[in-house]
N, CA and C atoms of all chains as a GROMACS GRO file, in nm:
protein
  648
    1MET      N    1   1.628   2.254   2.744
    1MET     CA    2   1.543   2.107   2.776
    1MET      C    3   1.384   2.153   2.723
    2ILE      N    4   1.295   2.035   2.596
    2ILE     CA    5   1.156   2.107   2.619
    2ILE      C    6   1.083   2.029   2.584
    3ALA      N    7   1.011   2.009   2.600
    3ALA     CA    8   0.863   1.868   2.626
    3ALA      C    9   0.856   1.899   2.442
    4SER      N   10   0.785   1.769   2.439
    4SER     CA   11   0.770   1.700   2.362
    4SER      C   12   0.689   1.823   2.309
    5ASN      N   13   0.563   1.758   2.362
    5ASN     CA   14   0.422   1.870   2.313
    5ASN      C   15   0.444   1.994   2.327
    6LYS      N   16   0.524   2.031   2.360
    6LYS     CA   17   0.534   2.181   2.369
    6LYS      C   18   0.590   2.218   2.143
    7VAL      N   19   0.709   2.086   2.154
    7VAL     CA   20   0.706   2.096   1.988
    7VAL      C   21   0.622   2.118   1.890
    8GLU      N   22   0.559   1.986   1.925
    8GLU     CA   23   0.432   1.947   1.861
    8GLU      C   24   0.379   2.068   1.824
    9GLY      N   25   0.319   2.109   1.681
    9GLY     CA   26   0.251   2.248   1.663
    9GLY      C   27   0.326   2.365   1.665
   10THR      N   28   0.463   2.341   1.670
   10THR     CA   29   0.556   2.479   1.682
   10THR      C   30   0.578   2.505   1.516
   11ALA      N   31   0.559   2.601   1.485
   11ALA     CA   32   0.544   2.628   1.317
   11ALA      C   33   0.668   2.678   1.311
   12VAL      N   34   0.772   2.632   1.196
   12VAL     CA   35   0.815   2.559   1.113
   12VAL      C   36   0.871   2.713   0.970
   13TYR      N   37   0.927   2.797   0.961
   13TYR     CA   38   0.941   2.904   0.828
   13TYR      C   39   1.117   2.857   0.787
   14ASN      N   40   1.129   2.954   0.696
   14ASN     CA   41   1.241   2.961   0.644
   14ASN      C   42   1.324   3.104   0.618
   15HIS      N   43   1.414   3.093   0.609
   15HIS     CA   44   1.509   3.211   0.587
   15HIS      C   45   1.463   3.362   0.525
   16GLN      N   46   1.351   3.265   0.396
   16GLN     CA   47   1.284   3.398   0.353
   16GLN      C   48   1.156   3.490   0.504
   17GLY      N   49   1.127   3.394   0.572
   17GLY     CA   50   1.041   3.411   0.677
   17GLY      C   51   0.884   3.340   0.591
   18ASP      N   52   0.869   3.333   0.536
   18ASP     CA   53   0.771   3.192   0.492
   18ASP      C   54   0.739   3.088   0.575
   19LYS      N   55   0.629   3.083   0.644
   19LYS     CA   56   0.505   2.980   0.722
   19LYS      C   57   0.548   2.863   0.632
   20LEU      N   58   0.680   2.790   0.661
   20LEU     CA   59   0.661   2.658   0.508
   20LEU      C   60   0.524   2.522   0.584
   21GLY      N   61   0.493   2.478   0.763
   21GLY     CA   62   0.434   2.463   0.802
   21GLY      C   63   0.462   2.437   0.956
   22GLU      N   64   0.431   2.313   1.010
   22GLU     CA   65   0.459   2.282   1.194
   22GLU      C   66   0.508   2.194   1.235
   23VAL      N   67   0.553   2.161   1.305
   23VAL     CA   68   0.598   2.021   1.327
   23VAL      C   69   0.496   1.931   1.386
   24TYR      N   70   0.436   1.789   1.308
   24TYR     CA   71   0.411   1.724   1.349
   24TYR      C   72   0.432   1.658   1.467
   25ASN      N   73   0.520   1.592   1.478
   25ASN     CA   74   0.607   1.498   1.533
   25ASN      C   75   0.728   1.523   1.554
   26PHE      N   76   0.766   1.392   1.601
   26PHE     CA   77   0.932   1.347   1.585
   26PHE      C   78   0.943   1.201   1.634
   27MET      N   79   1.046   1.173   1.525
   27MET     CA   80   1.093   1.056   1.602
   27MET      C   81   1.202   0.996   1.618
   28VAL      N   82   1.175   0.914   1.745
   28VAL     CA   83   1.259   0.885   1.870
   28VAL      C   84   1.368   0.728   1.800
   29GLY      N   85   1.482   0.756   1.828
   29GLY     CA   86   1.549   0.596   1.822
   29GLY      C   87   1.482   0.526   1.974
   30LYS      N   88   1.466   0.412   1.947
   30LYS     CA   89   1.375   0.312   2.080
   30LYS      C   90   1.485   0.323   2.182
   31ARG      N   91   1.605   0.244   2.179
   31ARG     CA   92   1.666   0.250   2.219
   31ARG      C   93   1.733   0.401   2.286
   32SER      N   94   1.792   0.401   2.157
   32SER     CA   95   1.870   0.548   2.212
   32SER      C   96   1.799   0.657   2.190
   33GLY      N   97   1.682   0.700   2.252
   33GLY     CA   98   1.611   0.809   2.263
   33GLY      C   99   1.669   0.903   2.184
   34GLN      N  100   1.760   0.848   2.040
   34GLN     CA  101   1.795   0.991   2.012
   34GLN      C  102   1.680   1.051   1.916
   35VAL      N  103   1.680   1.166   1.890
   35VAL     CA  104   1.548   1.247   1.773
   35VAL      C  105   1.638   1.251   1.690
   36ALA      N  106   1.596   1.215   1.562
   36ALA     CA  107   1.643   1.147   1.464
   36ALA      C  108   1.558   1.230   1.370
   37TYR      N  109   1.464   1.251   1.361
   37TYR     CA  110   1.341   1.356   1.272
   37TYR      C  111   1.213   1.413   1.311
   38ALA      N  112   1.209   1.553   1.307
   38ALA     CA  113   1.113   1.605   1.285
   38ALA      C  114   1.025   1.578   1.150
   39VAL      N  115   0.877   1.538   1.218
   39VAL     CA  116   0.760   1.588   1.120
   39VAL      C  117   0.743   1.670   1.094
   40MET      N  118   0.750   1.783   1.006
   40MET     CA  119   0.682   1.927   0.914
   40MET      C  120   0.528   1.853   0.883
   41SER      N  121   0.427   1.875   0.895
   41SER     CA  122   0.305   1.888   0.817
   41SER      C  123   0.288   2.002   0.794
   42PHE      N  124   0.252   2.019   0.642
   42PHE     CA  125   0.170   2.130   0.611
   42PHE      C  126   0.071   2.115   0.449
   43GLY      N  127  -0.038   2.239   0.429
   43GLY     CA  128  -0.125   2.175   0.354
   43GLY      C  129  -0.183   2.119   0.371
   44GLY      N  130  -0.261   2.080   0.288
   44GLY     CA  131  -0.474   1.996   0.364
   44GLY      C  132  -0.500   2.094   0.441
   45PHE      N  133  -0.626   2.015   0.467
   45PHE     CA  134  -0.808   2.074   0.519
   45PHE      C  135  -0.780   1.977   0.671
   46LEU      N  136  -0.816   1.969   0.752
   46LEU     CA  137  -0.928   1.882   0.822
   46LEU      C  138  -0.828   1.774   0.807
   47GLY      N  139  -0.622   1.768   0.757
   47GLY     CA  140  -0.554   1.588   0.812
   47GLY      C  141  -0.576   1.564   0.687
   48MET      N  142  -0.710   1.600   0.551
   48MET     CA  143  -0.727   1.570   0.453
   48MET      C  144  -0.600   1.642   0.372
   49GLY      N  145  -0.564   1.520   0.254
   49GLY     CA  146  -0.466   1.599   0.146
   49GLY      C  147  -0.341   1.670   0.257
   50GLN      N  148  -0.341   1.603   0.342
   50GLN     CA  149  -0.180   1.691   0.458
   50GLN      C  150  -0.094   1.610   0.409
   51LYS      N  151   0.019   1.649   0.407
   51LYS     CA  152   0.190   1.561   0.398
   51LYS      C  153   0.264   1.615   0.496
   52TYR      N  154   0.337   1.534   0.468
   52TYR     CA  155   0.439   1.521   0.671
   52TYR      C  156   0.586   1.508   0.568
   53HIS      N  157   0.678   1.557   0.610
   53HIS     CA  158   0.811   1.573   0.558
   53HIS      C  159   0.918   1.561   0.678
   54PRO      N  160   0.975   1.458   0.662
   54PRO     CA  161   1.034   1.470   0.719
   54PRO      C  162   1.148   1.536   0.777
   55LEU      N  163   1.236   1.566   0.844
   55LEU     CA  164   1.329   1.653   0.843
   55LEU      C  165   1.457   1.634   0.934
   56PRO      N  166   1.573   1.606   0.930
   56PRO     CA  167   1.662   1.567   1.024
   56PRO      C  168   1.672   1.693   1.138
   57TRP      N  169   1.698   1.627   1.213
   57TRP     CA  170   1.611   1.706   1.358
   57TRP      C  171   1.737   1.860   1.359
   58ASP      N  172   1.908   1.863   1.303
   58ASP     CA  173   1.959   1.899   1.322
   58ASP      C  174   1.946   1.946   1.206
   59VAL      N  175   1.866   1.984   1.102
   59VAL     CA  176   1.826   2.122   0.987
   59VAL      C  177   1.823   2.160   1.061
   60LEU      N  178   1.708   2.145   1.187
   60LEU     CA  179   1.588   2.292   1.223
   60LEU      C  180   1.684   2.372   1.359
   61THR      N  181   1.634   2.508   1.338
   61THR     CA  182   1.751   2.538   1.442
   61THR      C  183   1.600   2.656   1.462
   62TYR      N  184   1.583   2.648   1.623
   62TYR     CA  185   1.500   2.753   1.779
   62TYR      C  186   1.527   2.847   1.700
   63ASP      N  187   1.377   2.936   1.668
   63ASP     CA  188   1.438   3.094   1.616
   63ASP      C  189   1.369   3.194   1.764
   64THR      N  190   1.432   3.230   1.852
   64THR     CA  191   1.364   3.259   1.996
   64THR      C  192   1.258   3.390   1.915
   65GLY      N  193   1.265   3.405   1.800
   65GLY     CA  194   1.223   3.592   1.798
   65GLY      C  195   1.092   3.542   1.739
   66LYS      N  196   1.136   3.429   1.618
   66LYS     CA  197   0.998   3.406   1.521
   66LYS      C  198   0.898   3.319   1.650
   67LYS      N  199   0.922   3.224   1.782
   67LYS     CA  200   0.903   3.098   1.826
   67LYS      C  201   0.895   3.043   1.721
   68GLY      N  202   0.984   3.018   1.635
   68GLY     CA  203   0.975   2.860   1.555
   68GLY      C  204   1.124   2.850   1.563
   69TYR      N  205   1.072   2.748   1.472
   69TYR     CA  206   1.240   2.651   1.398
   69TYR      C  207   1.256   2.735   1.254
   70VAL      N  208   1.322   2.698   1.254
   70VAL     CA  209   1.380   2.770   1.094
   70VAL      C  210   1.462   2.696   1.017
   71VAL      N  211   1.441   2.649   0.899
   71VAL     CA  212   1.489   2.588   0.802
   71VAL      C  213   1.520   2.615   0.666
   72ASP      N  214   1.638   2.607   0.666
   72ASP     CA  215   1.719   2.704   0.503
   72ASP      C  216   1.670   2.580   0.383
   73ALA      N  217   1.575   2.675   0.332
   73ALA     CA  218   1.533   2.578   0.260
   73ALA      C  219   1.417   2.678   0.213
   74ASP      N  220   1.395   2.740   0.039
   74ASP     CA  221   1.310   2.727   0.012
   74ASP      C  222   1.118   2.639  -0.086
   75LYS      N  223   1.061   2.701  -0.064
   75LYS     CA  224   0.969   2.601  -0.071
   75LYS      C  225   0.972   2.545  -0.187
   76GLU      N  226   1.010   2.559  -0.289
   76GLU     CA  227   1.074   2.481  -0.413
   76GLU      C  228   1.119   2.340  -0.344
   77ARG      N  229   1.264   2.362  -0.256
   77ARG     CA  230   1.323   2.242  -0.210
   77ARG      C  231   1.247   2.138  -0.125
   78LEU      N  232   1.177   2.250  -0.036
   78LEU     CA  233   1.024   2.143   0.027
   78LEU      C  234   1.014   2.061  -0.028
   79MET      N  235   0.911   2.124  -0.171
   79MET     CA  236   0.849   2.049  -0.254
   79MET      C  237   0.915   1.889  -0.290
   80GLY      N  238   1.015   1.924  -0.314
   80GLY     CA  239   1.093   1.811  -0.398
   80GLY      C  240   1.166   1.714  -0.241
   81ALA      N  241   1.100   1.782  -0.138
   81ALA     CA  242   1.192   1.664  -0.023
   81ALA      C  243   1.089   1.553  -0.016
   82PRO      N  244   1.170   1.378   0.007
   82PRO     CA  245   1.062   1.357   0.077
   82PRO      C  246   0.959   1.327   0.184
   83SER      N  247   0.844   1.299   0.143
   83SER     CA  248   0.717   1.312   0.200
   83SER      C  249   0.608   1.169   0.170
   84TYR      N  250   0.522   1.172   0.288
   84TYR     CA  251   0.478   1.074   0.294
   84TYR      C  252   0.306   1.116   0.321
   85ALA      N  253   0.207   1.047   0.327
   85ALA     CA  254   0.038   1.089   0.357
   85ALA      C  255   0.048   1.041   0.474
   86ALA      N  256  -0.097   1.069   0.528
   86ALA     CA  257  -0.141   1.036   0.650
   86ALA      C  258  -0.163   0.873   0.652
   87GLY      N  259  -0.142   0.803   0.746
   87GLY     CA  260  -0.162   0.625   0.756
   87GLY      C  261  -0.043   0.538   0.682
   88GLU      N  262   0.104   0.626   0.612
   88GLU     CA  263   0.187   0.593   0.591
   88GLU      C  264   0.264   0.572   0.657
   89GLU      N  265   0.375   0.472   0.649
   89GLU     CA  266   0.467   0.479   0.753
   89GLU      C  267   0.612   0.439   0.701
   90PRO      N  268   0.656   0.526   0.625
   90PRO     CA  269   0.803   0.495   0.568
   90PRO      C  270   0.886   0.475   0.611
   91PHE      N  271   0.946   0.498   0.765
   91PHE     CA  272   1.026   0.438   0.848
   91PHE      C  273   1.046   0.325   0.869
   92SER      N  274   0.939   0.228   0.848
   92SER     CA  275   0.912   0.103   0.857
   92SER      C  276   1.044   0.006   0.747
   93GLN      N  277   1.086   0.128   0.624
   93GLN     CA  278   1.074   0.058   0.509
   93GLN      C  279   1.262   0.046   0.543
   94PRO      N  280   1.364   0.025   0.572
   94PRO     CA  281   1.497   0.001   0.574
   94PRO      C  282   1.533   0.107   0.400
   95GLY      N  283   1.646   0.209   0.484
   95GLY     CA  284   1.672   0.336   0.366
   95GLY      C  285   1.609   0.452   0.345
   96TYR      N  286   1.456   0.442   0.358
   96TYR     CA  287   1.380   0.563   0.418
   96TYR      C  288   1.491   0.668   0.495
   97GLY      N  289   1.553   0.646   0.619
   97GLY     CA  290   1.611   0.755   0.682
   97GLY      C  291   1.696   0.735   0.624
   98GLN      N  292   1.834   0.677   0.575
   98GLN     CA  293   1.905   0.748   0.460
   98GLN      C  294   1.864   0.858   0.401
   99GLN      N  295   1.782   0.796   0.312
   99GLN     CA  296   1.751   0.918   0.181
   99GLN      C  297   1.696   1.040   0.225
  100VAL      N  298   1.647   1.046   0.334
  100VAL     CA  299   1.587   1.172   0.393
  100VAL      C  300   1.686   1.244   0.436
  101ARG      N  301   1.805   1.199   0.489
  101ARG     CA  302   1.910   1.275   0.589
  101ARG      C  303   1.946   1.271   0.383
  102GLN      N  304   1.984   1.213   0.293
  102GLN     CA  305   2.086   1.253   0.183
  102GLN      C  306   2.016   1.384   0.094
  103TYR      N  307   1.902   1.400   0.118
  103TYR     CA  308   1.855   1.518   0.036
  103TYR      C  309   1.865   1.589   0.128
  104TRP      N  310   1.878   1.590   0.302
  104TRP     CA  311   1.875   1.747   0.363
  104TRP      C  312   1.982   1.804   0.363
  105SER      N  313   2.111   1.706   0.326
  105SER     CA  314   2.254   1.702   0.400
  105SER      C  315   2.319   1.777   0.197
  106SER      N  316   2.288   1.847   0.157
  106SER     CA  317   2.226   1.868   0.031
  106SER      C  318   2.214   1.991   0.060
  107VAL      N  319   2.075   2.062   0.142
  107VAL     CA  320   2.023   2.159   0.139
  107VAL      C  321   2.205   2.277   0.185
  108GLY      N  322   2.203   2.413   0.138
  108GLY     CA  323   2.365   2.476   0.155
  108GLY      C  324   2.288   2.536   0.279
  109MET      N  325   1.270   0.315   1.567
  109MET     CA  326   1.209   0.441   1.566
  109MET      C  327   1.059   0.418   1.617
  110ILE      N  328   1.028   0.548   1.684
  110ILE     CA  329   0.918   0.565   1.724
  110ILE      C  330   0.860   0.698   1.721
  111ALA      N  331   0.743   0.733   1.687
  111ALA     CA  332   0.683   0.832   1.711
  111ALA      C  333   0.633   0.908   1.824
  112SER      N  334   0.664   1.064   1.829
  112SER     CA  335   0.623   1.070   1.945
  112SER      C  336   0.546   1.095   1.996
  113ASN      N  337   0.424   1.160   1.919
  113ASN     CA  338   0.271   1.156   1.937
  113ASN      C  339   0.240   1.011   1.970
  114LYS      N  340   0.284   0.891   1.937
  114LYS     CA  341   0.252   0.740   1.949
  114LYS      C  342   0.324   0.703   2.130
  115VAL      N  343   0.417   0.780   2.126
  115VAL     CA  344   0.463   0.790   2.270
  115VAL      C  345   0.406   0.850   2.393
  116GLU      N  346   0.356   0.942   2.382
  116GLU     CA  347   0.313   1.040   2.450
  116GLU      C  348   0.114   0.943   2.477
  117GLY      N  349   0.074   0.947   2.609
  117GLY     CA  350  -0.036   0.848   2.629
  117GLY      C  351   0.002   0.661   2.660
  118THR      N  352   0.106   0.612   2.640
  118THR     CA  353   0.129   0.538   2.608
  118THR      C  354   0.172   0.414   2.746
  119ALA      N  355   0.070   0.361   2.795
  119ALA     CA  356   0.093   0.310   2.933
  119ALA      C  357   0.240   0.350   3.012
  120VAL      N  358   0.296   0.260   3.137
  120VAL     CA  359   0.349   0.264   3.201
  120VAL      C  360   0.342   0.184   3.306
  121TYR      N  361   0.455   0.022   3.330
  121TYR     CA  362   0.365  -0.081   3.445
  121TYR      C  363   0.504  -0.104   3.502
  122ASN      N  364   0.516  -0.151   3.649
  122ASN     CA  365   0.550  -0.168   3.683
  122ASN      C  366   0.623  -0.356   3.711
  123HIS      N  367   0.746  -0.418   3.697
  123HIS     CA  368   0.705  -0.556   3.681
  123HIS      C  369   0.665  -0.612   3.740
  124GLN      N  370   0.548  -0.564   3.839
  124GLN     CA  371   0.462  -0.646   3.949
  124GLN      C  372   0.352  -0.668   3.840
  125GLY      N  373   0.306  -0.572   3.736
  125GLY     CA  374   0.199  -0.563   3.654
  125GLY      C  375   0.142  -0.516   3.668
  126ASP      N  376   0.167  -0.397   3.812
  126ASP     CA  377   0.038  -0.284   3.805
  126ASP      C  378   0.086  -0.200   3.705
  127LYS      N  379  -0.030  -0.114   3.667
  127LYS     CA  380  -0.061   0.003   3.497
  127LYS      C  381   0.002   0.109   3.698
  128LEU      N  382   0.127   0.195   3.658
  128LEU     CA  383   0.165   0.340   3.718
  128LEU      C  384   0.120   0.434   3.681
  129GLY      N  385   0.124   0.452   3.530
  129GLY     CA  386   0.066   0.558   3.502
  129GLY      C  387   0.044   0.551   3.322
  130GLU      N  388   0.051   0.744   3.293
  130GLU     CA  389   0.106   0.702   3.091
  130GLU      C  390   0.242   0.781   3.154
  131VAL      N  391   0.319   0.784   3.043
  131VAL     CA  392   0.356   0.935   2.975
  131VAL      C  393   0.254   1.027   2.875
  132TYR      N  394   0.351   1.109   2.994
  132TYR     CA  395   0.204   1.222   2.936
  132TYR      C  396   0.346   1.352   2.771
  133ASN      N  397   0.454   1.295   2.831
  133ASN     CA  398   0.497   1.341   2.713
  133ASN      C  399   0.650   1.292   2.817
  134PHE      N  400   0.775   1.410   2.665
  134PHE     CA  401   0.953   1.344   2.722
  134PHE      C  402   0.978   1.501   2.778
  135MET      N  403   1.147   1.488   2.775
  135MET     CA  404   1.194   1.650   2.731
  135MET      C  405   1.351   1.602   2.699
  136VAL      N  406   1.334   1.677   2.570
  136VAL     CA  407   1.439   1.619   2.497
  136VAL      C  408   1.522   1.805   2.469
  137GLY      N  409   1.690   1.781   2.515
  137GLY     CA  410   1.771   1.866   2.485
  137GLY      C  411   1.754   1.931   2.312
  138LYS      N  412   1.766   2.017   2.357
  138LYS     CA  413   1.716   2.157   2.209
  138LYS      C  414   1.777   2.154   2.074
  139ARG      N  415   1.895   2.126   2.199
  139ARG     CA  416   2.034   2.153   2.044
  139ARG      C  417   2.073   2.006   1.986
  140SER      N  418   2.101   1.912   2.148
  140SER     CA  419   2.146   1.763   2.105
  140SER      C  420   2.060   1.705   2.024
  141GLY      N  421   1.908   1.686   2.080
  141GLY     CA  422   1.825   1.603   2.017
  141GLY      C  423   1.798   1.484   2.105
  142GLN      N  424   1.826   1.481   2.195
  142GLN     CA  425   1.805   1.380   2.331
  142GLN      C  426   1.760   1.362   2.385
  143VAL      N  427   1.634   1.266   2.408
  143VAL     CA  428   1.574   1.262   2.510
  143VAL      C  429   1.580   1.236   2.656
  144ALA      N  430   1.638   1.290   2.656
  144ALA     CA  431   1.682   1.310   2.866
  144ALA      C  432   1.551   1.234   2.943
  145TYR      N  433   1.463   1.250   2.956
  145TYR     CA  434   1.337   1.228   3.051
  145TYR      C  435   1.218   1.195   2.986
  146ALA      N  436   1.157   1.108   3.078
  146ALA     CA  437   0.999   1.034   2.956
  146ALA      C  438   0.912   1.102   3.083
  147VAL      N  439   0.794   1.212   3.082
  147VAL     CA  440   0.744   1.256   3.180
  147VAL      C  441   0.596   1.138   3.220
  148MET      N  442   0.610   1.067   3.342
  148MET     CA  443   0.444   1.037   3.336
  148MET      C  444   0.355   1.095   3.405
  149SER      N  445   0.245   1.086   3.367
  149SER     CA  446   0.097   1.159   3.487
  149SER      C  447   0.063   1.025   3.518
  150PHE      N  448   0.014   1.064   3.638
  150PHE     CA  449  -0.067   0.956   3.725
  150PHE      C  450  -0.131   1.024   3.785
  151GLY      N  451  -0.276   1.010   3.836
  151GLY     CA  452  -0.389   1.046   3.970
  151GLY      C  453  -0.491   1.130   3.893
  152GLY      N  454  -0.541   1.192   3.970
  152GLY     CA  455  -0.584   1.317   3.928
  152GLY      C  456  -0.707   1.310   3.837
  153PHE      N  457  -0.795   1.399   3.827
  153PHE     CA  458  -0.922   1.304   3.716
  153PHE      C  459  -0.927   1.481   3.643
  154LEU      N  460  -0.947   1.436   3.546
  154LEU     CA  461  -0.993   1.555   3.462
  154LEU      C  462  -0.854   1.675   3.430
  155GLY      N  463  -0.796   1.587   3.479
  155GLY     CA  464  -0.609   1.746   3.496
  155GLY      C  465  -0.578   1.744   3.639
  156MET      N  466  -0.716   1.715   3.766
  156MET     CA  467  -0.713   1.776   3.842
  156MET      C  468  -0.711   1.738   3.929
  157GLY      N  469  -0.569   1.762   3.987
  157GLY     CA  470  -0.486   1.684   4.086
  157GLY      C  471  -0.319   1.620   4.076
  158GLN      N  472  -0.351   1.552   3.936
  158GLN     CA  473  -0.226   1.556   3.849
  158GLN      C  474  -0.111   1.546   3.843
  159LYS      N  475  -0.035   1.440   3.880
  159LYS     CA  476   0.162   1.481   3.925
  159LYS      C  477   0.194   1.431   3.749
  160TYR      N  478   0.267   1.516   3.792
  160TYR     CA  479   0.383   1.429   3.646
  160TYR      C  480   0.505   1.392   3.744
  161HIS      N  481   0.564   1.255   3.695
  161HIS     CA  482   0.656   1.207   3.723
  161HIS      C  483   0.793   1.226   3.631
  162PRO      N  484   0.881   1.315   3.669
  162PRO     CA  485   1.002   1.276   3.531
  162PRO      C  486   1.079   1.143   3.573
  163LEU      N  487   1.060   1.050   3.455
  163LEU     CA  488   1.160   0.936   3.486
  163LEU      C  489   1.294   0.930   3.342
  164PRO      N  490   1.444   0.892   3.426
  164PRO     CA  491   1.530   0.888   3.274
  164PRO      C  492   1.530   0.792   3.153
  165TRP      N  493   1.515   0.850   3.056
  165TRP     CA  494   1.448   0.717   2.938
  165TRP      C  495   1.476   0.584   2.946
  166ASP      N  496   1.625   0.580   3.018
  166ASP     CA  497   1.689   0.490   3.058
  166ASP      C  498   1.650   0.380   3.141
  167VAL      N  499   1.572   0.422   3.175
  167VAL     CA  500   1.471   0.371   3.336
  167VAL      C  501   1.362   0.330   3.255
  168LEU      N  502   1.339   0.280   3.133
  168LEU     CA  503   1.211   0.285   3.032
  168LEU      C  504   1.231   0.154   2.953
  169THR      N  505   1.158   0.063   2.972
  169THR     CA  506   1.166  -0.018   2.856
  169THR      C  507   1.071  -0.081   2.779
  170TYR      N  508   1.068  -0.063   2.640
  170TYR     CA  509   0.892  -0.067   2.620
  170TYR      C  510   0.837  -0.307   2.609
  171ASP      N  511   0.791  -0.267   2.649
  171ASP     CA  512   0.754  -0.480   2.647
  171ASP      C  513   0.584  -0.441   2.569
  172THR      N  514   0.663  -0.538   2.479
  172THR     CA  515   0.572  -0.535   2.384
  172THR      C  516   0.516  -0.624   2.381
  173GLY      N  517   0.489  -0.715   2.511
  173GLY     CA  518   0.339  -0.776   2.505
  173GLY      C  519   0.258  -0.729   2.569
  174LYS      N  520   0.290  -0.561   2.650
  174LYS     CA  521   0.215  -0.574   2.774
  174LYS      C  522   0.184  -0.417   2.714
  175LYS      N  523   0.224  -0.395   2.581
  175LYS     CA  524   0.186  -0.289   2.488
  175LYS      C  525   0.229  -0.115   2.578
  176GLY      N  526   0.338  -0.171   2.595
  176GLY     CA  527   0.346  -0.043   2.730
  176GLY      C  528   0.523  -0.036   2.782
  177TYR      N  529   0.521   0.095   2.818
  177TYR     CA  530   0.725   0.060   2.878
  177TYR      C  531   0.679   0.046   3.050
  178VAL      N  532   0.790  -0.040   3.074
  178VAL     CA  533   0.770  -0.116   3.203
  178VAL      C  534   0.928   0.003   3.304
  179VAL      N  535   0.886  -0.001   3.414
  179VAL     CA  536   0.980   0.078   3.475
  179VAL      C  537   0.984  -0.017   3.639
  180ASP      N  538   1.102  -0.059   3.636
  180ASP     CA  539   1.094  -0.096   3.776
  180ASP      C  540   1.096  -0.099   3.876
  181ALA      N  541   1.055  -0.055   3.991
  181ALA     CA  542   1.009   0.033   4.069
  181ALA      C  543   0.846  -0.011   4.098
  182ASP      N  544   0.797  -0.036   4.276
  182ASP     CA  545   0.657  -0.055   4.308
  182ASP      C  546   0.611   0.112   4.322
  183LYS      N  547   0.478   0.101   4.383
  183LYS     CA  548   0.419   0.256   4.375
  183LYS      C  549   0.472   0.322   4.480
  184GLU      N  550   0.597   0.221   4.630
  184GLU     CA  551   0.635   0.304   4.673
  184GLU      C  552   0.751   0.415   4.638
  185ARG      N  553   0.820   0.365   4.539
  185ARG     CA  554   0.887   0.421   4.497
  185ARG      C  555   0.923   0.516   4.379
  186LEU      N  556   0.783   0.474   4.336
  186LEU     CA  557   0.746   0.572   4.276
  186LEU      C  558   0.707   0.680   4.322
  187MET      N  559   0.623   0.665   4.444
  187MET     CA  560   0.548   0.796   4.573
  187MET      C  561   0.645   0.880   4.621
  188GLY      N  562   0.757   0.830   4.591
  188GLY     CA  563   0.886   0.888   4.671
  188GLY      C  564   1.009   0.975   4.594
  189ALA      N  565   0.895   0.943   4.431
  189ALA     CA  566   1.002   0.992   4.374
  189ALA      C  567   0.982   1.188   4.326
  190PRO      N  568   1.104   1.238   4.304
  190PRO     CA  569   1.051   1.391   4.222
  190PRO      C  570   0.896   1.380   4.111
  191SER      N  571   0.851   1.499   4.163
  191SER     CA  572   0.728   1.525   4.053
  191SER      C  573   0.690   1.670   4.126
  192TYR      N  574   0.593   1.638   3.998
  192TYR     CA  575   0.534   1.828   4.006
  192TYR      C  576   0.437   1.879   3.949
  193ALA      N  577   0.347   1.924   4.008
  193ALA     CA  578   0.165   1.911   3.929
  193ALA      C  579   0.205   2.007   3.812
  194ALA      N  580   0.115   2.028   3.759
  194ALA     CA  581   0.095   2.121   3.671
  194ALA      C  582   0.059   2.280   3.664
  195GLY      N  583   0.143   2.270   3.512
  195GLY     CA  584   0.193   2.402   3.570
  195GLY      C  585   0.250   2.455   3.603
  196GLU      N  586   0.338   2.360   3.700
  196GLU     CA  587   0.516   2.416   3.703
  196GLU      C  588   0.570   2.376   3.640
  197GLU      N  589   0.734   2.423   3.598
  197GLU     CA  590   0.818   2.373   3.518
  197GLU      C  591   0.988   2.359   3.516
  198PRO      N  592   0.968   2.253   3.672
  198PRO     CA  593   1.067   2.211   3.746
  198PRO      C  594   1.195   2.208   3.645
  199PHE      N  595   1.195   2.182   3.525
  199PHE     CA  596   1.344   2.182   3.430
  199PHE      C  597   1.382   2.318   3.384
  200SER      N  598   1.355   2.418   3.429
  200SER     CA  599   1.378   2.552   3.455
  200SER      C  600   1.483   2.527   3.610
  201GLN      N  601   1.480   2.495   3.655
  201GLN     CA  602   1.536   2.498   3.804
  201GLN      C  603   1.642   2.415   3.712
  202PRO      N  604   1.806   2.507   3.778
  202PRO     CA  605   1.910   2.432   3.772
  202PRO      C  606   1.926   2.298   3.880
  203GLY      N  607   2.007   2.170   3.874
  203GLY     CA  608   2.016   2.097   3.947
  203GLY      C  609   1.880   1.995   3.957
  204TYR      N  610   1.735   1.993   3.895
  204TYR     CA  611   1.598   1.969   3.908
  204TYR      C  612   1.675   1.785   3.781
  205GLY      N  613   1.721   1.799   3.684
  205GLY     CA  614   1.787   1.708   3.588
  205GLY      C  615   1.813   1.622   3.679
  206GLN      N  616   1.966   1.692   3.734
  206GLN     CA  617   2.055   1.575   3.784
  206GLN      C  618   1.986   1.516   3.961
  207GLN      N  619   1.913   1.592   4.021
  207GLN     CA  620   1.786   1.502   4.138
  207GLN      C  621   1.697   1.459   4.123
  208VAL      N  622   1.673   1.396   3.959
  208VAL     CA  623   1.601   1.301   3.904
  208VAL      C  624   1.666   1.195   3.857
  209ARG      N  625   1.805   1.225   3.839
  209ARG     CA  626   1.893   1.084   3.774
  209ARG      C  627   1.968   1.026   3.864
  210GLN      N  628   1.948   1.150   3.995
  210GLN     CA  629   2.048   1.022   4.180
  210GLN      C  630   1.937   1.006   4.215
  211TYR      N  631   1.812   1.031   4.165
  211TYR     CA  632   1.693   0.919   4.252
  211TYR      C  633   1.643   0.784   4.169
  212TRP      N  634   1.677   0.802   4.067
  212TRP     CA  635   1.644   0.712   3.963
  212TRP      C  636   1.790   0.601   3.992
  213SER      N  637   1.888   0.623   3.987
  213SER     CA  638   2.017   0.588   3.944
  213SER      C  639   2.021   0.487   4.092
  214SER      N  640   1.972   0.492   4.211
  214SER     CA  641   1.969   0.422   4.281
  214SER      C  642   1.839   0.336   4.261
  215VAL      N  643   1.786   0.339   4.161
  215VAL     CA  644   1.626   0.205   4.213
  215VAL      C  645   1.766   0.081   4.139
  216GLY      N  646   1.725  -0.089   4.219
  216GLY     CA  647   1.747  -0.162   4.184
  216GLY      C  648   1.751  -0.224   4.015
   0.00000   0.00000   0.00000
């Protein structure tokens, strides 16, 4: 069991040890209570220019040594991933979740 | 889909319309990604004397009119429910989750 507000702000690394960003929040099915996506933020300064990348929850693994999540993606792979800017609410669009899952399911 | 940081801070009411508190955070299964409990905070001032009440996720329903969660419990029922103080981590104790679920499963 982990507390939602401890997940938020946790660093996200790749297997090469690069810090990619951190968990901004995560998306939960209202009725099911199932966490579907962890949303990673990276870049930006004081919230300006920040990009949000949703990752399917099962793409992330927690590394107790690093005290952060690890995702199997280099920076280029991440740059090409679905993302959105502050104020956008892409999950209200039908098909967005599927687009995210498809992108990440093809990561080795 | 709802964002974790929008759930946090959302008001919790009972069916009598009393505001019981608000959602402080919620507890997620690390591997499963399943939200098991929403933790409600109430009472206290500037965090002092605040009590945390974990509620099984499926006990809460969202009321779009009230813009908050509704739980079927009067204040007395809530006062008797499992709770803990700031700094305590009861979910690390085996059996705590079961205790919470049992208490709330007996609510009408």
